[in-house]
N, CA, C and O atoms as a Tinker XYZ file with bonds, in Angstrom:
   204  protein
     1  N     38.279000  -54.337000  -26.375000    73     2
     2  CA    38.461000  -52.852000  -25.965000    64     1     3
     3  C     39.091000  -51.950000  -26.881000    63     2     4     5
     4  O     39.073000  -50.720000  -26.859000    81     3
     5  N     39.655000  -52.732000  -27.699000    73     3     6
     6  CA    40.095000  -51.630000  -28.862000    64     5     7
     7  C     39.199000  -51.017000  -29.542000    63     6     8     9
     8  O     39.459000  -49.925000  -30.047000    81     7
     9  N     37.828000  -51.678000  -29.699000    73     7    10
    10  CA    36.363000  -50.803000  -30.318000    64     9    11
    11  C     35.987000  -49.660000  -29.549000    63    10    12    13
    12  O     35.067000  -48.921000  -29.899000    81    11
    13  N     36.583000  -49.507000  -28.637000    73    11    14
    14  CA    35.922000  -48.377000  -27.492000    64    13    15
    15  C     36.459000  -47.264000  -28.155000    63    14    16    17
    16  O     37.546000  -47.350000  -28.727000    81    15
    17  N     35.749000  -46.137000  -28.132000    73    15    18
    18  CA    35.990000  -44.861000  -28.920000    64    17    19
    19  C     37.109000  -44.208000  -27.886000    63    18    20    21
    20  O     36.849000  -44.115000  -26.686000    81    19
    21  N     38.137000  -43.846000  -28.335000    73    19    22
    22  CA    38.997000  -43.400000  -27.563000    64    21    23
    23  C     40.250000  -44.201000  -26.943000    63    22    24    25
    24  O     41.227000  -43.816000  -26.301000    81    23
    25  N     39.877000  -45.333000  -27.343000    73    23    26
    26  CA    40.979000  -46.400000  -26.638000    64    25    27
    27  C     42.219000  -46.772000  -28.158000    63    26    28    29
    28  O     41.886000  -47.303000  -29.218000    81    27
    29  N     43.189000  -46.440000  -27.895000    73    27    30
    30  CA    44.347000  -46.343000  -28.707000    64    29    31
    31  C     45.271000  -47.735000  -29.045000    63    30    32    33
    32  O     45.539000  -48.163000  -30.168000    81    31
    33  N     45.613000  -48.222000  -27.934000    73    31    34
    34  CA    46.510000  -49.584000  -28.014000    64    33    35
    35  C     46.448000  -50.047000  -26.154000    63    34    36    37
    36  O     46.318000  -49.494000  -25.062000    81    35
    37  N     46.602000  -51.150000  -26.627000    73    35    38
    38  CA    46.511000  -52.086000  -25.393000    64    37    39
    39  C     47.589000  -53.320000  -25.074000    63    38    40    41
    40  O     47.670000  -54.259000  -25.866000    81    39
    41  N     48.213000  -53.280000  -24.161000    73    39    42
    42  CA    49.280000  -54.222000  -24.137000    64    41    43
    43  C     48.680000  -55.073000  -22.783000    63    42    44    45
    44  O     48.273000  -54.619000  -21.713000    81    43
    45  N     48.773000  -56.333000  -23.201000    73    43    46
    46  CA    48.047000  -57.209000  -22.008000    64    45    47
    47  C     49.450000  -58.222000  -21.435000    63    46    48    49
    48  O     50.205000  -58.650000  -22.308000    81    47
    49  N     49.652000  -58.459000  -20.415000    73    47    50
    50  CA    50.531000  -59.061000  -19.711000    64    49    51
    51  C     49.684000  -60.170000  -19.030000    63    50    52    53
    52  O     48.933000  -59.695000  -18.178000    81    51
    53  N     49.590000  -61.613000  -19.182000    73    51    54
    54  CA    48.960000  -62.425000  -18.410000    64    53    55
    55  C     49.654000  -62.924000  -17.181000    63    54    56    57
    56  O     49.189000  -63.397000  -16.144000    81    55
    57  N     51.000000  -62.677000  -17.598000    73    55    58
    58  CA    52.135000  -63.440000  -16.659000    64    57    59
    59  C     51.873000  -62.518000  -15.076000    63    58    60    61
    60  O     51.714000  -62.872000  -13.908000    81    59
    61  N     51.940000  -61.030000  -15.871000    73    59    62
    62  CA    51.678000  -59.913000  -14.486000    64    61    63
    63  C     50.571000  -59.706000  -14.104000    63    62    64    65
    64  O     50.452000  -59.012000  -13.094000    81    63
    65  N     49.388000  -60.223000  -14.760000    73    63    66
    66  CA    47.865000  -59.804000  -14.598000    64    65    67
    67  C     48.002000  -58.270000  -14.491000    63    66    68    69
    68  O     47.808000  -57.607000  -13.472000    81    67
    69  N     48.362000  -57.820000  -15.692000    73    67    70
    70  CA    47.949000  -56.297000  -16.004000    64    69    71
    71  C     48.061000  -56.043000  -17.321000    63    70    72    73
    72  O     48.501000  -56.874000  -18.116000    81    71
    73  N     47.608000  -54.688000  -17.695000    73    71    74
    74  CA    47.128000  -54.230000  -18.865000    64    73    75
    75  C     47.600000  -52.845000  -18.799000    63    74    76    77
    76  O     47.507000  -52.193000  -17.759000    81    75
    77  N     48.074000  -52.404000  -19.816000    73    75    78
    78  CA    48.648000  -51.036000  -20.223000    64    77    79
    79  C     47.556000  -50.485000  -21.175000    63    78    80    81
    80  O     47.417000  -51.116000  -22.223000    81    79
    81  N     46.611000  -49.207000  -20.940000    73    79    82
    82  CA    46.176000  -48.792000  -22.108000    64    81    83
    83  C     46.025000  -47.730000  -22.198000    63    82    84    85
    84  O     45.584000  -47.040000  -21.279000    81    83
    85  N     46.431000  -47.186000  -23.620000    73    83    86
    86  CA    46.767000  -45.700000  -24.325000    64    85    87
    87  C     45.379000  -45.376000  -24.829000    63    86    88    89
    88  O     44.647000  -46.007000  -25.591000    81    87
    89  N     45.204000  -44.180000  -24.176000    73    87    90
    90  CA    43.801000  -43.661000  -24.971000    64    89    91
    91  C     43.622000  -42.095000  -24.636000    63    90    92    93
    92  O     44.360000  -41.394000  -23.943000    81    91
    93  N     42.585000  -41.781000  -25.235000    73    91    94
    94  CA    42.499000  -40.165000  -25.485000    64    93    95
    95  C     41.230000  -40.055000  -24.265000    63    94    96    97
    96  O     40.182000  -40.680000  -24.106000    81    95
    97  N     41.978000  -38.802000  -23.421000    73    95    98
    98  CA    41.113000  -38.482000  -22.216000    64    97    99
    99  C     40.323000  -37.546000  -22.559000    63    98   100   101
   100  O     39.649000  -37.026000  -21.670000    81    99
   101  N     40.176000  -37.020000  -24.112000    73    99   102
   102  CA    38.956000  -36.493000  -24.270000    64   101   103
   103  C     38.066000  -37.239000  -25.032000    63   102   104   105
   104  O     37.145000  -36.647000  -25.596000    81   103
   105  N     38.206000  -38.592000  -25.156000    73   103   106
   106  CA    36.996000  -39.446000  -25.792000    64   105   107
   107  C     36.409000  -40.496000  -24.646000    63   106   108   109
   108  O     35.220000  -40.802000  -24.563000    81   107
   109  N     37.386000  -40.955000  -23.841000    73   107   110
   110  CA    36.749000  -41.720000  -22.529000    64   109   111
   111  C     37.867000  -41.754000  -21.474000    63   110   112   113
   112  O     39.055000  -41.557000  -21.730000    81   111
   113  N     37.451000  -41.974000  -20.486000    73   111   114
   114  CA    37.988000  -41.760000  -19.007000    64   113   115
   115  C     38.143000  -43.119000  -18.258000    63   114   116   117
   116  O     37.257000  -43.923000  -17.965000    81   115
   117  N     39.623000  -43.186000  -17.996000    73   115   118
   118  CA    39.987000  -44.407000  -16.973000    64   117   119
   119  C     38.779000  -45.524000  -16.334000    63   118   120   121
   120  O     38.799000  -46.754000  -16.334000    81   119
   121  N     37.760000  -44.587000  -15.810000    73   119   122
   122  CA    36.708000  -45.169000  -15.084000    64   121   123
   123  C     35.728000  -46.065000  -16.198000    63   122   124   125
   124  O     35.232000  -47.177000  -16.019000    81   123
   125  N     35.649000  -45.318000  -17.212000    73   123   126
   126  CA    35.186000  -45.877000  -18.265000    64   125   127
   127  C     35.711000  -47.261000  -18.975000    63   126   128   129
   128  O     35.056000  -48.111000  -19.578000    81   127
   129  N     37.012000  -47.199000  -18.719000    73   127   130
   130  CA    37.916000  -48.275000  -19.271000    64   129   131
   131  C     37.895000  -49.674000  -17.908000    63   130   132   133
   132  O     37.864000  -50.904000  -17.874000    81   131
   133  N     37.928000  -48.686000  -17.083000    73   131   134
   134  CA    37.769000  -50.273000  -16.067000    64   133   135
   135  C     36.701000  -50.568000  -15.667000    63   134   136   137
   136  O     36.742000  -51.564000  -14.945000    81   135
   137  N     35.225000  -49.927000  -15.877000    73   135   138
   138  CA    33.940000  -50.389000  -15.990000    64   137   139
   139  C     33.982000  -51.389000  -17.292000    63   138   140   141
   140  O     33.390000  -52.448000  -17.082000    81   139
   141  N     34.425000  -51.290000  -18.279000    73   139   142
   142  CA    34.136000  -52.051000  -19.642000    64   141   143
   143  C     35.290000  -53.318000  -19.146000    63   142   144   145
   144  O     34.907000  -54.316000  -19.757000    81   143
   145  N     36.040000  -53.549000  -18.637000    73   143   146
   146  CA    36.843000  -54.569000  -18.301000    64   145   147
   147  C     36.083000  -55.494000  -17.479000    63   146   148   149
   148  O     35.836000  -56.683000  -17.679000    81   147
   149  N     35.732000  -54.673000  -16.442000    73   147   150
   150  CA    34.985000  -55.685000  -15.147000    64   149   151
   151  C     33.382000  -55.869000  -15.609000    63   150   152   153
   152  O     32.572000  -56.317000  -14.798000    81   151
   153  N     32.978000  -55.491000  -16.978000    73   151   154
   154  CA    31.819000  -56.052000  -17.393000    64   153   155
   155  C     32.386000  -57.386000  -18.558000    63   154   156   157
   156  O     31.705000  -58.363000  -18.871000    81   155
   157  N     33.556000  -57.131000  -18.967000    73   155   158
   158  CA    33.854000  -58.543000  -19.880000    64   157   159
   159  C     34.331000  -59.642000  -18.869000    63   158   160   161
   160  O     34.681000  -60.724000  -19.340000    81   159
   161  N     34.370000  -59.440000  -17.492000    73   159   162
   162  CA    34.447000  -60.356000  -16.476000    64   161   163
   163  C     35.535000  -60.613000  -15.942000    63   162   164   165
   164  O     35.688000  -61.552000  -15.161000    81   163
   165  N     36.531000  -59.736000  -16.325000    73   163   166
   166  CA    37.726000  -59.381000  -15.790000    64   165   167
   167  C     37.765000  -58.628000  -14.691000    63   166   168   169
   168  O     36.964000  -57.696000  -14.765000    81   167
   169  N     38.597000  -58.670000  -13.345000    73   167   170
   170  CA    38.708000  -57.529000  -12.347000    64   169   171
   171  C     39.542000  -56.807000  -12.762000    63   170   172   173
   172  O     40.632000  -57.195000  -13.183000    81   171
   173  N     39.153000  -55.595000  -12.710000    73   171   174
   174  CA    40.349000  -54.571000  -13.102000    64   173   175
   175  C     40.505000  -53.247000  -11.942000    63   174   176   177
   176  O     39.536000  -53.000000  -11.223000    81   175
   177  N     41.440000  -52.646000  -11.851000    73   175   178
   178  CA    41.195000  -51.451000  -11.212000    64   177   179
   179  C     42.505000  -50.306000  -11.594000    63   178   180   181
   180  O     43.610000  -50.690000  -11.978000    81   179
   181  N     42.249000  -49.302000  -11.463000    73   179   182
   182  CA    43.243000  -48.229000  -11.890000    64   181   183
   183  C     44.398000  -47.752000  -10.931000    63   182   184   185
   184  O     44.371000  -47.168000   -9.847000    81   183
   185  N     45.639000  -48.315000  -11.898000    73   183   186
   186  CA    46.980000  -48.036000  -10.869000    64   185   187
   187  C     47.541000  -46.589000  -11.204000    63   186   188   189
   188  O     48.489000  -46.229000  -10.506000    81   187
   189  N     47.085000  -45.712000  -12.177000    73   187   190
   190  CA    47.886000  -44.925000  -12.425000    64   189   191
   191  C     46.668000  -43.984000  -13.048000    63   190   192   193
   192  O     45.710000  -44.567000  -13.555000    81   191
   193  N     46.694000  -42.567000  -13.016000    73   191   194
   194  CA    45.768000  -41.630000  -13.321000    64   193   195
   195  C     45.992000  -41.328000  -14.334000    63   194   196   197
   196  O     45.493000  -40.254000  -14.670000    81   195
   197  N     46.752000  -41.991000  -15.262000    73   195   198
   198  CA    46.918000  -41.505000  -16.917000    64   197   199
   199  C     47.980000  -40.501000  -16.806000    63   198   200   201
   200  O     48.815000  -40.345000  -15.915000    81   199
   201  N     47.779000  -39.851000  -17.896000    73   199   202
   202  CA    48.629000  -38.667000  -18.435000    64   201   203
   203  C     48.654000  -37.500000  -17.547000    63   202   204
   204  O     49.293000  -36.497000  -17.863000    81   203
């Protein structure tokens, strides 16, 4: 995930089953991030629209 253009920082909590992703909205969209996580075999959904 951190190799994706526009993704700056990721915090993952396995206990809470959530990730917080800081990203540059000019380079990547939340939908692109969710799609990548799902392609990696995890279930992801957007909880917040970002900035």
